[in-house]
C-alpha positions in Angstrom: -45.4 -26.8 83.6 -46.6 -29.4 85.5 -44.6 -30.8 88.7 -43.0 -34.0 89.4 -46.3 -35.5 91.2 -48.1 -35.3 87.4 -48.7 -39.0 86.3 -46.2 -39.8 83.4 -47.6 -41.5 80.3 -43.9 -41.4 78.9 -40.3 -40.9 79.9 -37.5 -39.3 77.3 -33.9 -38.6 77.2 -33.2 -36.2 74.8 -29.5 -35.8 73.9 -29.0 -32.8 71.2 -26.6 -31.5 68.8 -26.5 -29.1 66.2 -27.3 -31.7 63.2 -29.0 -34.2 64.6 -31.6 -35.5 68.2 -31.3 -38.6 70.1 -34.0 -39.4 71.8 -34.9 -42.4 73.8 -38.5 -43.5 74.9 -40.1 -45.8 77.7 -43.6 -45.7 78.0 -44.8 -45.6 81.8 -47.3 -48.8 80.8 -43.7 -50.9 80.4 -44.3 -51.3 76.8 -40.8 -51.8 74.4 -38.3 -48.8 74.7 -37.3 -47.1 71.2 -34.5 -45.3 70.1 -35.2 -42.6 67.3 -32.6 -40.3 65.6 -34.8 -36.9 64.1 -32.9 -33.9 62.6 -31.9 -30.3 64.3 -34.5 -28.4 62.4 -37.6 -26.8 63.4 -39.8 -28.7 61.0 -38.3 -32.3 62.2 -38.7 -31.2 65.7 -42.5 -30.4 65.1 -43.4 -33.4 63.6 -42.0 -35.9 66.1 -43.8 -33.6 68.8 -47.1 -34.1 67.2 -46.7 -37.8 66.8 -45.7 -37.9 70.5 -49.0 -35.6 71.5 -51.2 -38.2 69.3 -49.6 -41.2 71.2 -49.5 -40.1 74.8 -51.5 -36.9 75.2 -54.8 -37.8 74.1 -56.4 -38.4 77.6 -54.2 -35.7 79.4 -50.9 -37.9 80.0 -47.8 -36.3 80.6 -44.4 -36.9 79.1 -41.3 -36.4 81.1 -38.1 -35.1 79.3 -34.9 -34.7 80.8 -32.3 -33.0 78.6 -29.3 -31.1 78.8 -30.2 -27.8 78.3 -32.0 -24.8 80.1 -32.3 -22.4 77.0 -32.1 -22.6 73.5 -34.2 -23.4 70.4 -35.1 -26.8 71.6 -36.2 -26.2 74.9 -38.2 -23.2 73.6 -39.9 -25.0 71.0 -40.5 -27.9 73.7 -42.3 -25.4 76.2 -44.7 -24.6 74.0 -46.4 -27.5 74.6 -48.3 -28.3 77.6 -47.8 -32.1 77.8 -44.3 -31.8 78.3 -42.6 -31.6 81.6 -39.3 -30.6 81.2 -36.1 -31.3 83.4 -33.1 -29.7 82.2 -30.0 -30.6 83.9 -26.5 -29.8 84.0 -23.9 -31.4 81.8 -22.0 -32.4 85.3 -24.9 -34.4 86.3 -25.1 -36.6 83.1 -21.3 -36.9 83.1 -21.4 -38.2 86.5 -24.1 -40.5 85.9 -22.2 -41.7 82.9 -19.1 -42.0 84.6 -20.6 -44.2 87.2 -22.1 -46.9 85.0 -19.0 -46.4 82.1 -15.9 -46.1 84.2 -13.7 -46.6 80.9 -15.2 -43.2 80.0 -17.3 -44.8 76.8 -19.7 -42.3 75.8 -22.2 -42.2 72.7 -25.3 -40.1 71.9 -27.9 -43.3 71.9 -26.2 -44.0 75.0 -26.8 -40.6 76.7 -30.2 -40.1 75.5 -30.9 -43.7 77.2 -29.0 -42.3 80.5 -31.3 -39.2 80.5 -33.9 -41.2 80.3 -33.3 -43.2 83.2 -32.5 -40.0 85.0 -35.6 -38.4 84.8 -37.7 -42.3 85.2 -35.7 -42.9 88.3 -34.3 -40.4 90.1 -36.7 -37.4 89.1 -37.5 -36.6 92.9 -34.1 -35.6 93.2 -34.5 -33.3 89.9 -36.2 -29.9 89.7 -38.7 -29.6 86.9 -38.5 -26.6 85.0 -41.3 -24.1 86.2 -41.7 -21.2 83.7 -41.6 -17.2 85.1 -44.3 -15.1 83.7 -43.6 -13.8 80.6 -42.6 -10.0 81.6 -39.9 -11.6 84.1 -38.4 -13.6 81.8 -38.0 -10.7 79.5 -37.0 -8.2 81.6 -34.2 -10.6 83.1 -33.3 -11.3 79.0 -32.8 -7.4 78.6 -30.9 -7.3 81.8 -28.4 -10.1 80.9 -27.8 -9.3 77.2 -27.1 -5.4 78.5 -24.4 -7.1 81.0 -22.8 -9.0 77.7 -23.1 -5.8 76.2 -21.3 -3.9 79.0 -18.5 -6.5 79.3 -18.0 -6.6 75.5 -17.7 -3.0 75.7 -15.1 -2.9 78.2 -13.2 -5.5 76.3 -13.2 -3.4 73.0 -11.9 -0.4 74.8 -8.8 -2.5 76.1 -8.0 -4.0 72.7 -8.5 -0.7 71.5 -6.1 1.2 73.5 -3.5 -1.5 73.3 -3.7 -1.2 69.8 -3.6 2.3 69.8 -0.5 2.3 72.0 1.7 0.5 69.4 1.2 3.1 66.7 -0.8 6.3 67.4 -0.4 7.4 71.1 -1.7 10.8 70.5 -5.0 9.7 69.9 -5.2 8.6 73.5 -4.1 12.0 74.7 -6.7 13.8 72.7 -9.5 11.7 73.1 -11.8 9.9 75.7 -12.2 6.5 74.4 -15.4 5.6 75.7 -17.3 7.8 73.4 -19.0 7.6 70.1 -16.9 10.8 69.0 -13.8 8.8 69.8 -15.2 5.6 67.6 -15.9 7.9 64.7 -12.7 10.2 65.0 -10.7 6.6 65.1 -12.5 5.5 61.9 -12.1 8.7 60.0 -8.8 9.4 61.0 -6.9 5.9 62.0 -3.4 6.9 61.8 -1.4 10.0 62.9 -0.3 11.0 59.5 -4.0 11.4 58.4 -4.6 14.1 61.0 -2.4 16.6 59.9 -3.5 16.4 56.3 -7.2 16.9 57.4 -8.4 20.7 57.1 -8.9 22.7 60.3 -12.6 23.5 59.0 -13.3 20.0 58.9 -12.1 18.8 61.7 -14.2 21.4 63.4 -17.4 20.6 62.0 -16.3 16.6 62.7 -16.7 17.9 66.4 -19.5 20.1 66.0 -21.2 17.4 64.6 -20.9 15.1 67.8 -22.1 18.4 69.8 -18.4 18.6 71.0 -18.3 22.7 71.2 -15.6 22.9 73.6 -13.2 25.9 72.4 -10.5 24.9 74.3 -10.2 21.5 73.7 -10.4 21.8 69.8 -8.0 24.4 70.0 -5.4 22.2 71.6 -6.0 19.1 69.2 -5.6 21.6 66.2 -2.4 23.5 67.5 -1.0 20.3 68.1 -1.5 18.1 65.3 1.3 19.3 63.0 3.8 18.8 65.8 2.7 15.4 67.3 5.7 13.1 67.2 4.9 9.7 65.6 6.0 6.6 67.4 6.7 4.8 64.1 6.6 5.5 60.2 6.9 1.6 59.7 4.1 0.9 57.3 4.3 -3.0 58.0 3.3 -1.9 61.6 0.8 1.1 60.7 -1.5 -0.6 58.2 -2.2 -3.7 59.9 -3.0 -1.6 63.2 -5.2 1.0 61.3 -7.8 -1.3 60.0 -7.8 -3.2 63.4 -8.3 -0.1 65.1 -11.3 0.7 62.3 -12.8 -2.4 63.0 -12.6 -2.2 66.8 -13.8 1.4 66.5 -17.0 0.4 64.6 -17.6 -2.5 66.9 -17.4 -0.3 70.0 -20.0 2.1 68.3 -22.2 -0.4 67.4 -22.6 -1.6 71.5 -22.2 2.5 72.8 -25.3 2.9 70.3 -27.1 -0.2 71.7 -26.6 0.6 75.2 -29.1 3.6 75.8 -31.6 1.1 74.3 -31.3 -1.7 76.6 -31.4 1.0 79.1 -34.9 2.2 77.9 -36.4 -1.1 77.3 -34.9 -2.4 81.0 -36.5 1.0 82.6 -40.1 0.4 80.6 -40.3 -3.3 81.5 -39.4 -2.7 85.0 -42.1 0.2 85.4 -44.6 -2.2 84.6 -43.3 -5.2 86.5 -45.6 -6.1 89.5 -42.4 -6.3 91.8 -40.6 -2.9 91.0 -41.8 -0.9 94.1 -40.8 -3.6 96.4 -37.1 -3.7 95.1 -36.7 -0.2 94.6 -36.8 0.0 98.1 -33.5 -1.5 98.6 -30.7 1.4 99.5 -28.5 0.1 96.9 -30.7 -1.2 93.9 -30.6 1.8 91.4 -31.8 1.6 87.9 -29.7 -1.5 86.6 -30.0 -3.5 90.0 -33.4 -3.3 90.7 -34.5 -4.6 87.5 -32.2 -7.7 87.9 -33.4 -8.5 91.3 -37.1 -8.5 90.4 -36.0 -10.9 87.4 -34.1 -13.2 89.9 -37.1 -13.6 92.3 -40.0 -13.2 89.9 -43.7 -13.3 90.7 -44.1 -17.0 91.2 -43.7 -16.9 95.4 -44.1 -20.9 95.2 -41.1 -21.3 93.3 -38.8 -20.8 96.1 -39.2 -22.4 99.5 -36.3 -20.8 101.3 -33.7 -18.1 101.2 -31.1 -20.8 100.9 -32.5 -21.9 97.8 -32.0 -18.9 96.2 -28.1 -18.8 98.0 -27.6 -22.2 96.4 -29.0 -21.3 93.1 -27.0 -18.0 92.6 -23.6 -19.8 94.2 -23.5 -17.3 97.0 -23.8 -20.1 99.7 -20.4 -22.0 99.5 -19.8 -25.6 99.2 -18.8 -28.1 102.0 -17.3 -31.0 101.5 -17.0 -33.3 104.7 -15.2 -36.6 105.1 -14.4 -38.3 108.4 -12.8 -35.8 110.2 -11.7 -33.3 107.3 -14.0 -30.6 106.5 -13.8 -28.2 103.7 -15.4 -25.0 102.8 -15.3 -23.9 99.1 -16.5 -21.2 96.4 -19.3 -22.8 95.0 -18.7 -22.6 91.0 -21.9 -24.4 89.4 -24.3 -22.0 89.5 -25.9 -19.4 87.6 -22.8 -16.9 87.2 -25.1 -13.8 86.3 -27.3 -14.3 89.4 -24.2 -14.5 91.7 -22.8 -11.5 90.2 -26.2 -9.7 90.7 -26.0 -10.2 94.4 -22.4 -9.8 94.7 -23.0 -6.1 93.0 -25.6 -5.5 95.5 -23.8 -6.3 98.5 -20.8 -4.2 97.4 -23.1 -1.3 96.4 -24.9 -1.7 99.8 -21.4 -0.5 101.7 -21.9 3.6 101.4 -25.6 3.1 101.8 -25.9 0.9 104.8 -24.5 1.2 107.7 -25.2 -2.0 109.3 -24.0 -3.7 106.1 -20.2 -1.6 106.3 -20.1 -3.0 110.1 -20.7 -6.5 108.8 -18.1 -6.2 106.4 -15.5 -4.5 108.1 -16.0 -7.5 110.8 -15.4 -10.1 107.9 -12.1 -7.9 107.2 -10.8 -7.9 110.9 -11.1 -11.7 111.0 -8.8 -11.3 107.7 -11.7 -12.3 105.1 -10.6 -10.9 101.4 -12.6 -8.3 99.8 -14.7 -10.7 97.8 -15.1 -13.2 100.4 -16.5 -10.9 102.8 -18.8 -9.3 100.0 -20.1 -12.9 99.3 -20.8 -13.4 103.0 -22.6 -9.9 103.1 -24.8 -11.1 99.7 -25.9 -14.0 101.7 -27.2 -12.0 104.3 -29.0 -9.7 101.9 -30.4 -12.8 100.3 -32.1 -13.6 103.3 -33.6 -10.0 104.1 -34.5 -10.1 100.2 -36.1 -13.6 100.5 -38.3 -12.3 103.5 -39.4 -9.1 102.1 -40.3 -10.9 99.0 -42.4 -13.6 100.7 -43.9 -10.7 102.8 -44.6 -8.3 99.7 -43.1 -6.0 102.2 -40.6 -3.1 100.9 -37.5 -3.0 102.7 -37.1 -0.3 105.8 -33.5 0.2 106.6 -34.7 2.0 110.0 -37.1 -1.0 110.7 -34.3 -3.4 110.1 -31.9 -1.4 112.4 -34.5 -1.7 115.3 -34.7 -5.4 114.7 -30.8 -5.7 114.7 -30.9 -3.8 118.4 -33.9 -5.9 119.8 -31.5 -8.9 118.9 -28.8 -7.5 120.4 -26.6 -7.3 117.3 -22.9 -6.0 117.5 -23.5 -4.4 113.7 -26.9 -2.3 115.3 -24.7 0.1 116.9 -23.2 1.2 113.7 
């Protein structure tokens, strides 16, 4: 995608919605601006794109488009055409811009499209044009992020399932390790405490053997205790709805537990083929999950980032400084790429038992009465500078070499 130095043929503000898109167009030659509403279907957008290309892209002209979306069907379709220069912005940016001209809070789709068009026309030097990463990096990033979403969904379902079982079937919590496909299948087959004693002993044995569980002692304990287990309640008004909910949660949880190994396989396969794999494997706390996430975070385009501070701001690791007169407040940055911040935070946390200097830095932060996560974020800030330097220079991380550099500069963390 072209950068902001390209000569524009037109400016477009695109206010998207599920059912329609409001488009405000200003040709760069000063001719009359126009407002248009198109349908949200891919065919409607395609027709509009082809009309725009015929009008402005004949002599290599570029159309600068500003919109409140960084991912989704709309921007995915727009980025297929090289005559677009896309400026995805944070909705808060438009909200603040709107408030500057409409203190009353008045808002409309057409006026928002107009403001987006004005933003990209008058202030594009302050905005960042979308620059696509290589396909292998974008695919790796998407797999890593969706795996994390699946893990978070698994944790949530596990907590709900445990909470539900406590109300009417705590015996299952004693018998099973919940975080397993075996437990999900067990609860779907025997969702109540009264259902288990009615099952034949051989049926239960076959169930556990089918799930490759052949621990005789554990199996015999289940078989011996099931007739004597005391039920929490016999109230059908409690048991029946809860049992159906448990079966639903178990089915959902099983689907996630089944999908996670496939996510891991895809990530490992794509990371092994990624050009930056060896570089990010060199970091001591970057294992099979964190190393691919770091590769996806930095990518292969070394012109995309100018400094380590830029990555610290994008990820939200760098704090926000608010100064006015004699007052100055430093606070956590909330508007950021949350998954990216999580990646660097986890890298810093995992480095504590593996890097002596990192542990010494963390301990120093704690001695200064910093909270745990504040100290880890401060360490993540340092790690980003190291990651950036290694990435820019295409040099794998060497912990011994970094220790020597710390000693050379008289750092207090070199003696750790």
